[in-house]
N, C-alpha and C positions, 0 to 999 in steps of 0.2 A: 442260686445254685442251678447249674445246668442238669437237665435230666437226660436219660438215654434217648428218648424220642426226639428231642431237639438236636442231639448230636447226629442222629441218623438222617434227618431231613435237611440239615444245614450243610452246604458245601464246606469242607475243611479248607482253610487257607493258611498259608505261611507267608506273612507279609503280603506282597502283591501276587504271589504265585499260588495256584491251586494245587493242593496236595493230592496225588493219586496213588492208589495202591499198586502193587506189582501186577495184579490181574488186569487192571485198567491199562497199564503201560503195555503189557503183552498184547492185549486186544488192539490197541492203537497201532502197534508195530505190525501185527498180522494184517490189519486192514490196509496199511500202507504197502506191505509186501505184495498182497494179493490183488488189490484193486488198482493201486497206482503203478507199481513196478511190474505187475503181471507175472510174478513168480507163481509156479504151479504147486510147490510143496515147501513146507518148512520142517526141518529136522533139528532137534535139540538133543544135547547130551546132558544128563543130570546124574549126579552121584546118587547111588542107591540109598545112602544114609540121609539124603535131603528129602525127608517125607513131605514137608509142606510144599516144596517145589514140584515134586512128582504129583501130588494131589491136585495142585492148581492146574498143571498142564493137562492132566486127565480130565478135569472138570471142563476145561476149554475145548476138549475134543481130541486131544493128542492120543495116539495109540502107540503102545510099546511095540517097537519093531526089532529090537535087538538088545543085547547086553554083552559087554566085555567084562568077563569075570576077573576079579583081582586086578583091576586097572591101576589102582594106586595103593600105596601103603601110607597111612596117616594115623596118628594117635595110637600107634601100636597094633593096628589091624589093617587087613586088606579090605578094599571097598570096590564094588562093581560100578561100572559106568552104564547107565541105561539110556538107550536111544529111543526117542519118541518122535513120531511124525504126524503131520496134519496136512492134507491136501487143500487146495483152494476150494474145491467142490464141497468137501466136508465142512470147511469153515463157513461157506455161504449157507449151507443147509442148517448148521447149528446156531449161527449168529446172523439171521437175516437182517436185523435192524442195524447191525454194525458193518456188515460185509460190503455194502454198496454193490459194485459190479464184480466182486471177487468170484471166481469160478465160472464166469460166463465168456471165456475166450472162445 
């Protein structure tokens, strides 16, 4: 029987593909955006009710820049849309091992 320690240290795989979580996927995309494509900022919109996504983006360094109140009506209630932003310089400072040349234009 597999224990928690083995599960944490062994890369997860699904067939021949390695499984990555959403945070890893966003980090990979940000590195590509900033280091390879030379974008200077990334802005995302997240529904206010999506607490896991808001928490993940904030953990990655995104900062709330605005909110559109009552953006949509779903499941019988209004929901805000939260805009978060991250600059190339902020990304490079917060994730130096991932960032590569991001933020050094």
